[in-house]
C-alpha positions as CSV (number, residue, x, y, z in Angstrom):
1,M,2.1,-5.7,-13.3
2,D,1.6,-9.6,-11.9
3,L,4.4,-9.7,-8.9
4,T,2.6,-13.1,-7.7
5,P,4.8,-15.7,-9.2
6,F,7.8,-14.0,-7.4
7,L,6.5,-13.2,-4.0
8,G,9.4,-15.8,-2.8
9,S,12.1,-13.5,-3.7
10,L,11.3,-10.4,-1.8
11,E,13.1,-9.1,1.2
12,G,12.0,-8.5,4.6
13,T,9.3,-5.8,5.7
14,T,8.5,-2.4,4.7
15,L,5.8,-1.2,7.2
16,D,7.6,-2.6,10.1
17,Q,5.5,-5.9,9.9
18,V,2.3,-3.7,10.5
19,L,-0.1,-6.7,9.2
20,L,1.6,-9.2,11.0
21,S,-0.7,-9.2,14.3
22,V,-3.5,-9.9,12.2
23,A,-5.0,-13.6,12.1
24,I,-5.8,-13.7,8.7
25,Q,-6.6,-17.7,7.4
26,G,-7.8,-17.4,4.3
27,K,-6.2,-15.9,0.5
28,V,-5.3,-12.4,0.4
29,A,-5.5,-10.5,-3.0
30,I,-3.5,-7.1,-3.0
31,A,-3.8,-4.7,-6.0
32,M,-1.8,-1.8,-5.9
33,K,-1.2,1.4,-8.1
34,G,2.6,0.8,-8.9
35,R,5.5,-1.6,-8.6
36,F,6.5,0.1,-5.2
37,L,3.1,0.0,-3.1
38,L,2.5,-3.3,-4.6
39,R,6.0,-4.7,-3.1
40,A,5.6,-2.8,0.3
41,V,2.3,-4.2,1.0
42,C,3.3,-7.8,0.1
43,E,6.9,-7.4,2.2
44,S,4.5,-6.3,5.2
45,F,3.3,-10.5,5.1
46,Q,5.8,-12.7,7.1
47,D,3.8,-15.8,5.5
48,R,3.3,-14.8,1.8
49,T,1.9,-18.2,1.1
50,R,-1.3,-16.2,2.4
51,I,-1.1,-13.9,-0.9
52,G,-2.6,-15.2,-3.8
53,C,-2.6,-12.4,-5.7
54,A,-0.2,-9.7,-6.1
55,V,-1.4,-7.0,-9.3
56,T,-1.3,-3.6,-10.5
57,D,-4.8,-3.7,-12.2
58,A,-8.1,-4.7,-11.7
59,P,-9.0,-7.2,-14.9
60,T,-5.9,-9.6,-13.6
61,C,-7.2,-9.3,-10.0
62,L,-10.8,-10.2,-11.3
63,E,-9.1,-13.4,-13.0
64,Y,-7.4,-14.4,-9.6
65,L,-10.3,-13.8,-7.7
66,G,-12.3,-15.9,-10.0
67,R,-10.1,-19.4,-9.7
68,E,-10.4,-19.6,-6.1
69,P,-12.1,-18.4,-2.8
70,Y,-10.5,-15.3,-1.1
71,E,-10.7,-13.8,2.4
72,L,-9.5,-10.3,2.1
73,L,-8.7,-7.8,-0.8
74,I,-6.5,-4.9,0.0
75,C,-6.6,-2.3,-3.1
76,T,-5.7,1.1,-4.1
77,D,-8.3,3.4,-5.3
78,Y,-6.0,4.3,-8.5
79,L,-4.4,1.2,-10.0
80,E,-2.6,1.0,-13.5
81,T,-6.0,0.1,-15.3
82,G,-9.4,0.0,-13.3
83,S,-10.4,1.4,-10.3
84,G,-10.0,0.1,-7.1
85,F,-13.5,1.0,-5.8
86,E,-15.0,-0.6,-9.1
87,L,-12.7,-3.6,-8.1
88,A,-13.9,-4.0,-4.6
89,R,-17.7,-3.9,-5.9
90,K,-17.2,-6.4,-8.6
91,A,-15.4,-8.5,-6.4
92,R,-17.6,-8.6,-3.7
93,E,-20.5,-9.3,-6.5
94,T,-18.4,-12.7,-6.9
95,Q,-17.4,-13.4,-3.3
96,P,-19.7,-11.8,-0.9
97,Q,-17.8,-13.2,2.0
98,L,-14.4,-11.2,0.9
99,R,-13.6,-8.4,3.2
100,V,-12.2,-5.2,1.7
101,V,-9.9,-2.6,2.3
102,V,-9.3,0.5,0.4
103,L,-6.2,3.0,0.6
104,A,-7.3,5.9,-1.2
105,L,-4.7,7.7,-2.6
106,G,-6.9,10.7,-3.5
107,D,-7.9,11.0,0.1
108,V,-11.7,11.1,-0.6
109,I,-14.5,8.4,-0.9
110,P,-16.2,9.1,-4.4
111,A,-20.0,10.2,-3.4
112,Q,-21.1,7.1,-5.2
113,Y,-19.2,4.7,-2.9
114,V,-19.6,6.7,0.2
115,D,-22.6,4.5,1.5
116,A,-22.0,1.3,-0.4
117,P,-22.5,-1.7,2.2
118,W,-19.3,-3.4,0.4
119,L,-16.8,-1.1,0.9
120,E,-15.8,-1.7,4.6
121,A,-13.0,0.2,5.4
122,V,-11.0,3.0,3.7
123,V,-7.7,4.4,4.6
124,A,-6.9,8.2,3.3
125,E,-3.2,8.4,2.2
126,A,-2.9,11.6,4.5
127,D,-3.6,9.4,7.5
128,F,-1.1,6.8,6.4
129,I,2.2,8.8,6.4
130,G,1.7,10.1,9.7
131,D,0.8,7.1,11.3
132,Q,1.1,3.2,9.9
133,R,-1.4,2.1,12.1
134,P,-5.1,3.2,10.3
135,L,-3.8,0.3,7.6
136,Q,-3.5,-2.3,10.4
137,A,-6.9,-1.0,11.9
138,A,-8.9,-1.2,9.0
139,V,-7.8,-4.5,8.4
140,M,-8.3,-5.4,12.3
141,A,-11.8,-4.1,11.7
142,V,-12.7,-5.9,8.5
143,M,-11.7,-9.3,9.9
144,G,-13.6,-8.5,12.9
145,H,-16.6,-8.0,10.6
146,H,-16.8,-4.0,11.5
147,S,-16.4,-1.1,9.2
148,Y,-13.7,1.5,9.2
149,R,-12.8,5.1,8.1
150,S,-9.4,6.6,8.8
151,P,-9.2,9.5,10.9
152,S,-9.5,12.5,8.0
153,L,-12.1,10.7,6.2
154,R,-14.0,10.8,9.4
155,S,-13.1,14.3,10.5
156,G,-13.5,15.6,6.5
157,N,-10.0,17.4,7.6
158,L,-6.8,16.6,6.0
159,P,-3.5,16.8,8.5
160,Y,-1.0,19.2,8.4
161,L,1.8,18.8,6.0
162,S,5.3,19.6,6.2
163,C,7.2,19.3,3.0
164,P,11.3,19.9,4.0
165,R,13.8,20.6,1.4
166,L,16.1,17.5,-0.2
167,T,19.5,17.2,-1.4
168,P,19.9,16.3,-4.7
169,R,21.1,12.5,-3.4
170,E,18.1,12.4,-1.2
171,Y,15.8,13.4,-4.2
172,E,17.9,10.7,-6.2
173,V,17.1,8.2,-3.5
174,L,13.3,8.8,-3.1
175,D,12.9,8.4,-6.9
176,L,14.6,4.8,-6.8
177,L,12.7,4.3,-4.1
178,A,9.3,5.2,-6.0
179,S,10.4,2.8,-8.6
180,G,10.4,-0.5,-6.4
181,L,14.1,-0.6,-5.7
182,S,15.2,-2.5,-2.6
183,D,18.5,-1.2,-0.9
184,K,20.5,-3.9,-3.2
185,E,19.2,-2.8,-6.3
186,I,19.6,1.0,-5.0
187,A,23.1,0.3,-4.7
188,E,23.7,-1.1,-7.7
189,Q,22.1,1.9,-9.3
190,L,24.3,4.5,-7.4
191,V,27.7,2.4,-7.7
192,V,27.8,2.4,-4.0
193,S,27.9,-0.6,-1.1
194,E,24.6,-2.1,-0.1
195,E,25.4,-0.8,3.5
196,T,25.9,2.8,2.0
197,A,22.5,2.7,0.4
198,K,20.8,1.8,3.7
199,I,22.6,4.6,5.3
200,Y,21.0,7.2,2.3
201,T,17.8,5.5,2.8
202,K,17.9,6.4,6.8
203,R,18.6,9.8,6.2
204,L,16.0,10.5,3.7
205,L,13.5,9.1,6.1
206,K,14.7,11.7,9.1
207,T,14.8,14.3,6.2
208,L,11.1,13.5,5.7
209,D,10.2,12.5,9.3
210,V,8.7,9.3,8.6
211,N,9.2,5.6,9.8
212,N,9.3,3.6,6.8
213,R,10.0,3.7,2.7
214,L,6.2,3.7,2.1
215,Q,5.4,6.7,4.4
216,A,8.3,8.4,2.5
217,V,7.2,7.7,-1.3
218,L,3.7,8.7,-0.1
219,K,4.8,12.0,1.8
220,G,7.2,12.4,-1.4
221,M,3.9,11.9,-3.5
222,R,2.3,14.7,-1.7
223,C,4.6,17.1,-1.5
224,G,5.2,17.1,-5.3
225,M,8.9,15.4,-5.0
226,V,8.3,12.1,-7.0
227,Q,5.7,10.4,-8.8
228,L,4.8,6.5,-8.9
């Protein structure tokens, strides 16, 4: 999937503007597994003109990176096609000045990449669920030419995960969120008003004890409630 041509039509922020305090002057490439993650990270940028590439597969991302210089690459370890770690490696070969942040949905760094000099920042999915700051910290670190590993990757211990019981409606909303739908689109699917859809989403976040939609979907994935 290539979301790049449609960036101007996205809604407001999904990550509580977690990346807005970071000074990024050049182009940003984003490669995420699935529409939801891609849309969520793109919506965290107030100035979306910085995003030159927003895709869900490695080959298309590399094609964009081959056209012009980029300053930052944010990707997941798993992609619809290809590996995020291999994408990062190949991207740095093409553009040595590129800064790289990987969101590890698998919560680990494969052994062959642990000490790779081009792998500057990695955020474990488990850390992102409990706190939105690791992604911000990772981006700030690489923009300052430093390396970063989120807490569980440094300690080797994953945080405790509590999986609450959802109502049938909450399961339905979670599934629609994971499909990458906005509140307006969820309202259309459920045949309710947009305001009611927003109330459903807020209730889901409270039940899951998370701060935003991205954390809700990631926690739902870890609890086996939903799949991307």
